[in-house]
C-alpha positions as a printed NumPy array, in Angstrom:
array([[ 13.485, -38.194, -62.627],
       [ 12.945, -35.024, -60.62 ],
       [ 10.27 , -33.811, -63.052],
       [  8.219, -36.963, -62.56 ],
       [  8.53 , -36.556, -58.764],
       [  7.285, -32.96 , -58.955],
       [  4.386, -34.005, -61.213],
       [  3.495, -36.813, -58.814],
       [  3.51 , -34.395, -55.847],
       [  1.387, -31.894, -57.75 ],
       [ -1.182, -34.574, -58.554],
       [ -1.637, -35.351, -54.859],
       [ -4.276, -33.013, -53.386],
       [ -2.95 , -30.979, -50.471],
       [ -4.86 , -31.852, -47.326],
       [ -3.925, -29.624, -44.367],
       [ -5.862, -31.869, -41.96 ],
       [ -3.466, -34.789, -42.354],
       [ -0.943, -34.703, -39.515],
       [  1.696, -37.231, -38.654],
       [  1.756, -38.858, -35.234],
       [  4.802, -36.749, -34.389],
       [  2.876, -33.572, -35.226],
       [ -0.046, -34.63 , -33.053],
       [  2.203, -35.656, -30.161],
       [  4.118, -32.388, -30.468],
       [  0.872, -30.428, -30.354],
       [ -0.349, -32.407, -27.341],
       [  2.967, -31.804, -25.565],
       [  2.717, -28.095, -26.305],
       [ -0.885, -27.958, -25.071],
       [ -0.06 , -29.772, -21.823],
       [  2.989, -27.518, -21.287],
       [  0.797, -24.458, -21.813],
       [ -1.789, -25.857, -19.4  ],
       [  0.928, -26.384, -16.776],
       [  2.222, -22.858, -17.396],
       [ -1.293, -21.474, -17.001],
       [ -1.799, -23.477, -13.806],
       [  1.521, -22.178, -12.445],
       [  0.575, -18.601, -13.351],
       [ -2.851, -19.027, -11.754],
       [ -1.258, -20.315,  -8.534],
       [  1.249, -17.443,  -8.546],
       [ -1.604, -14.988,  -9.086],
       [ -3.547, -16.484,  -6.166],
       [ -0.387, -16.365,  -4.019],
       [  0.124, -12.693,  -4.889],
       [ -3.505, -11.938,  -4.001],
       [ -3.04 , -13.645,  -0.621],
       [  0.176, -11.67 ,  -0.004],
       [ -1.585,  -8.416,  -0.915],
       [ -4.494,  -9.25 ,   1.39 ],
       [ -2.083, -10.028,   4.247],
       [ -0.243,  -6.757,   3.6  ],
       [ -3.546,  -4.902,   3.611],
       [ -4.433,  -6.454,   6.981],
       [ -0.979,  -5.485,   8.29 ],
       [ -1.466,  -1.918,   7.062],
       [ -4.908,  -1.703,   8.682],
       [ -3.492,  -3.055,  11.965],
       [ -0.624,  -0.553,  11.846],
       [ -3.036,   2.254,  11.063],
       [ -5.275,   1.408,  14.025],
       [ -2.217,   0.99 ,  16.284],
       [ -0.943,   4.389,  15.128],
       [ -4.364,   5.875,  15.797],
       [ -4.387,   4.428,  19.331],
       [ -0.866,   5.737,  19.971],
       [ -1.825,   9.144,  18.616],
       [ -4.798,   9.306,  20.996],
       [ -2.572,   8.236,  23.888],
       [ -0.012,  10.926,  22.996],
       [ -2.792,  13.53 ,  22.748],
       [ -4.056,  12.539,  26.217],
       [ -0.549,  12.773,  27.7  ],
       [ -0.033,  16.161,  26.076],
       [ -3.377,  17.375,  27.429],
       [ -2.509,  16.151,  30.938],
       [  0.999,  17.598,  30.978],
       [  0.474,  20.676,  28.83 ],
       [ -3.206,  21.651,  29.042],
       [ -4.368,  24.147,  26.47 ],
       [ -6.38 ,  27.155,  27.555]])
């Protein structure tokens, strides 16, 4: 009985392009999950870029504020302790 089953299976040509509905649905689910993952990663990437840009603006503001304070301190030092 098993020999005839094996012979019957061997006579059937193997066609890798034949997928069951479950296979196709599984592949579609996987593809849509990957697309959602990619969309999430893209949004996270954009969010990180926005955070980095905001931090850069903060750093530039701090740098210019520090520069202004430094000039103010230099002026006060010059007024109170003039160099020769």
